[in-house]
N, C-alpha and C positions, 0 to 999 in steps of 0.2 A: 534530397536537399529542401529547404522552407524557401518557396519564394518572396522573396523581398523584393525584388527590381534591383540588381546589383548596381551597384552605383555607377552613374556615366559621368566620369570626370570633368570637369572646366579647369582652366588655368586663371590664378590669380595672382597678381604679382603685392604682397607687403607694402606698403606705402602708397597704394592705388588712392584714388579719391574720388567723389561723384555724390552727388546731392541725394537725399532721402528718396526721391523718386528713381536714381537711378541705381541705387543697392539694391533696392524692392525689386526691379526687372532683373539685375542679376541674380538675386536669392527667388526669383520664380512668386513674387509679391509673396512672399512667406513673413509676415507681420513679427507673426513669433521669433522668426532667427533673427530679424532685423533688432530687435528689441532685445533679443538674448544675447547679440553680440554685442550690442549698446552696455548692455548691463555688465558683463567681465572685461569689457577695454577690448572687445576685439575690432571693434567699430570705435574711431573718436572723433568728436567736434572739433574742428579746425579754430584754431584761434580768430575774432575777428570776423568771424562768418554768423549770419543771423538772420533770423527770421525762415520764409521759402530757400530763402537762397545759402541755406547752413551746407556746409562743406565734410563729409565724413572721411578719416583717413582711416584706412585696413593697418592695424598694429598689431599685426597677427600672423605667424607660419603654422603652416597645421592643414588641418580639414575640418571642413563644415559641411555633416550630412544632411541632409534635404533628404526631401518625401523621397524623389526619383532619381536624383543624384548628388555626388558628391564634389563640394568646391576643393581643389589644391591650391594653398598659397604659398606660394614661391617666395625664397628668400628673395629680399630685392637687389642684390646685387647679382642674380640669376640673369641671364643673356637675353639677345633679343630673343620677342615671344613670337618671331616669326620660325622658327628655327622648328625642329622636329619635333613631335610630341614625346618622342624615350629621351631627349636631351630633356626639355622640361624636367620631366619623371623622372631624370637622374638628378638634375637640381632641389627637385624636393624629397626625390629620398637623401638626399646628403644633411636637409636640413632637420628632416624625423629621426636621422642617426643620430646626429647631436644631441635632438633634444630628450630623446631617449636614454644618450648617456649622462647630459644633465641630471635628467632625474637621478638616475642611479646614483651620479655623483651626491645628491642632496638628498637622498635617504641614507646613505650610509655613512656622511658626511665625511670621507674617506681624504678628501681634499682640503687642502688647509687654508687654499687662497679662495674659496667658495664663503660669499657670507649667506646668511640665512635668511631662505625667502622662499615663496608658493606662489611660485608663478603660473602653475597649472589652471588650466580650464577645471573650475572642480563643477562637476554636475551632479547631479541628485544620484545618490544611493543606486544599486544598482547598474547604473550605464551601462551602454554595451563594452566599452573599452574597459571599465575596469571589471567586467566579469570575464572578460574573455583575459586578460592579464590572469585573473583568480585559477581560472579554468585551468591556462599554460602552468599555473606552477603545480596545482593539484598532478596535472598528468605526469611534468616532470619527476614529482616525488612518488606516484603511486602506480603513474602508468594509465592504460584506459580499463575501466572499471573491472574486476573481477570478484565472487566472492562465494565460497564453497561453502559457508556459515547455512546451518540447517535451523531454522525455528519451529517451535510445535504450532499447532495446527490441528484442527479436527477432522481431517479428511485419512482416505484410506493410506496408508506407506505404514512401515515397522512400526510399534509401539514404544515411545518415548517414555519408558517407565520411570526414573525417576520424575519425568515433569507430572506424570501420571499419578504416583503416589504423592506428591505434593498437591495440585490440583480438583483430585476427583473423591468424592465418598466411597469408600472402602464398604465391599457387603460380604462381610462374613459368614464363613460355614463351619463344618466340623473339621472339613479334607480343603477348602477354595477359598478362596477371596475375589470376589468380584468386583470390578468397577464398569461403573452404567455406562463412561465415556470415557475411555482410553484416550489419552493424547498421543497422537501420532505424529512423527516429522513428516515434513517435506519442503524443497525449497522454497523460497519464495518465488513468486510470480515472476516479478520485477529483477533478479538478482539479473537474469540472462539479456535484459531489456539495459538495463542502465545503461552500458557500454552504449548502445545502440542511440542511445538518446544525449550521451557524453558527444559521441562522436560525430553526431547530427549539428547541435550546438556550435562544436566549433568549427563544422565545414562554412554551414551557415554566416557563421562571424569572420571565418576568413572571407569569406564572399562578399559581404557587407563592410568590412572594414579595408580591403584592399591593400595598398600599399603599405598602410598603416600596421594592419596586423601583421605583414611578413616582416617591418620593422620589430615590432615590439617582441616577436617570438624567434627573431633572429636564430640566437644559439639553437632552436628546435622547428626547425624547418620541415624535419622528417616528421612532426606530428597532421601537418597537412595531409601528405599522401596516407598515414596509417588512417584517418581519420575518412580520408575517402577512399579507403579500400573498404573499412567496416561497414561506409555505405552502402557501397557497393553491394551487401550481402544480407540489407536488413531486406525478409522478403515484403516488407510493407511499412509504408511509412504514414506513421497512425496520426492524425491533426493532433495541434498543439492543445487544443481544448483536453483532448484525452491523454497526451501526455502528463496534462498537470493533475486531472485525476489521477492516474499509476502512483505522480509523484507524491501526490499527497498519502496515498493509500502506503508506500513505502516509507515514508516519513513517520507514520504511527506506528510501525512497527520495528523500524531498522533502530540500531542503537551503537554500533562501531562510529567513532568520532567524525575519523575523516569520510565515513560513506553518507552521513546526516550533510557534513561539509558540500560533497559533491551534488547533493538531492536540493541541499539548498539554493547553490550556485544556480543548477538546473533550473529550477523551480523560479528562482528570479529573473532567469534571458524567456523563460517560456510565458511565463506570465504578461510580462514586457510585450510579446507580439500578440498574443491575446488580445493584450488592452490597447496594439498598436501605439505602445509608448516605446522612443530608443532612447531616455535618459531627456530632462527638460534642454540640454543646451549641446545635446548632439555635437559633441566639438573635440577636438583632438590635437591639442598645439601648444604653442608657447607666448604670452602676451609680452611684448619686450622681448625681442628675439637679442637686440644689443646685449644683453646679458651673457646669451650663448657667445657669441662673439668677444667678450673680455673675457671668458673663463677661458674658452679655447687657445686666445692669446695667451693669456696666464699662464699654461698648463705649457706652451710654448719656451717661454721665460723661464718658468720654472727650472723648466729642464736642463737648463745649461747653469742660468746666469743667479748667481747671489743677488737678490733681492734688499738691499738699502730703506732702511727706514726714512722719509721724506724727512719726517724731523728731526733726524740728525744733520740734515743738510740744509732746514729753511730758518731764513727769521723768524721768531716770534712776531706777531701780529701787536698792535699798539692798539688799545680802544680806546674810544671816547675820551673816557675818565681819566688817559694816560697810562691804566693797569694791564698788563701784559699778560696778552693771551696765546691760547695755543694754536699752532697755524692750522687752518680747515682746507687750505690748496695742497691735495694730495695727487699727485698724476696719477697712473695704474702703476706704471712700472719706473724703477730709476734704480739704476747703477754706477759706478764709480772705474772708469779705467785709467792707463795710462794719460791722457788728453784731459781729462777734467769729465763732468758730470751730466750723464746719458738718462735724457725725461719721454719717455714714451706714455702714449696715451691711445688705448683701442677705439676707434671709431666706427662704429657700424653704419657706415656714408655711402648715402646715394649715390654715385659716380655720375649721375645724371645731374643731381643738383646743386648748387654752392655750398660752401661750410657756412653756417651760423657764425656770427659775428661773436656770437656769445661765447662760443667754440675756441673762436680764434683769440680771442683776450683770457680767458681762461687758460691758454697752452702759455699764451706770455707770459703771465701772472706767476708762471712757475717758474719761470728760469728768473721774474725779478726778486723774488723772494727766496732765492736759493743764495747761499751766503756768500758775502762775495768776494771771499776768499778762495772760490770754487771757479774755474771756468766753466761754460756750457760747453760741454765737444759737441752733443746732440738735441737739439730737443725737436718731435715727431709726432705725427700721427699715424696708426697702424691703421690700415681703411683696407678693404678686400677688394682685390683684383679679379679682373677677369681672366688675365693672362696665368698661365703656368709656373709663371718665374716670379722670385722675389725683386720686386723695380724700384727705382725714386720715380716718381710721376713728376715731382715740381717742389715748388718751394709757395711760401705764401707768407706775404711780408707785411709791416706796418709800416705808413709811412710817418717816422716823427725824429726828431734832429735832436730828441732827450738821451743824455748818456745814455741813461738809466736801458731804454730801449736797445741801445746797444750791445747789451749785455747779451742775447738771441736776437739777432736780425732778422730771423726769419726761421719759419718753421717748416720741415721734410715732408712730405708726404710719400709713408714710403708703403705702396702697395704689394699685399700679400694675395697668397691666389687662394681665394675662399674655399671652397671644394675642397682643395689639399691642405688646408687650415681644419676645418671640421671635419676633415676625415682621420687629422691625425688626433685630433682631439678623443671623438669617436673609436676609435682603436687603440689608444695610449701608443703609438707609435711615433712621436715628434722629431726621430735624432736626424733625418734629412731636412727638414726645415730648419730646424736650429741650425745647421749648418750653414745654407744659404743665407737665413738672419744674419749670422755673425760676421760673416764676409763680405755683405753691403754694410753694416756696421764698419766695421772697418773702414774701409774705403771716404766714410764719409766721417768720420770722427779724427 
């Protein structure tokens, strides 16, 4: 295995805040990592903070790879950081599996409730995560490399007569024909080595990416053991520079498409090792994890309930010029039962912080713009909870004597077990949770 100094993880929580100096201390004084996080939105400056007292919030769930370790950023709904590292790792993996499922949904466009978005951290071509995913796909399709193809070469071996006749000048006699330099067959020198370079790359990437690699390759976890077994059989482990020279030689003579793809992937990996690059951004994850929560809740909702278009329930808005315009206040989920209309909004809310007043006003406005002929059976937030069951955590009210506000006197806060929600989304098994949500809704509408 190549010695890249496997990652020693440190845990951070999504939503953590710090000054620039504080974040640099966390990042091991890596200014490039800080700048990269700012560039793609992993760190975001809080409004109102200025000058040397600027405060930055961590807007990422995933992994940041540093030179000597990696940072595991867990979802902000994660419990107390005083717990054992195994519990934090479980929270981190719940987020990573959900991100992987979300990425598959976006790529396949299979889920109709997904909006078009590109939320992932885009690194330079050839970054470690992309190479790892491509190697996993190649290995799934073709296995570990093997090649029995024979190529012509001018070394000792059986004469390749068709190639000799095409390539050499004959000398004809009365009873014979001579070829001055006959072409002979041999196996490519690298045919037996490419499998070792493939296994070495996979084993090293599993080591470097840690739990991220395990999550990405979840359906193919056996590749890890197979690659390690193949590494154990290597007589010697050549240096990355030597491997690069071998791969250049291989690419000069290879002609099968899938062999070329593998060789180029391996060359990209070993080239980064030689030149000390792991991709410009060295990160894997999602900026704005609230998107995952909304999609996961949508998957639960649509597994059971038929969603109504809010425009069918709402008044049209009146513009300043008196014209009628479409309603832009659209909650995440709407439904109608025997008691009236149900309005739900998924909120990836940090339980340690109060709700923003803008979120409260908007949720009340959903009720106020609903047609007056329809009663509001339930107006609620769907928030992540640390428990294992679906519960009503409380309600939020606005004190106002206006009759309009009385249409929805309070907003219920429905707490969903966040790890179960993400697991149901990642594994497409929402049935148990849907039944529990339906039971809670029936008691409060």
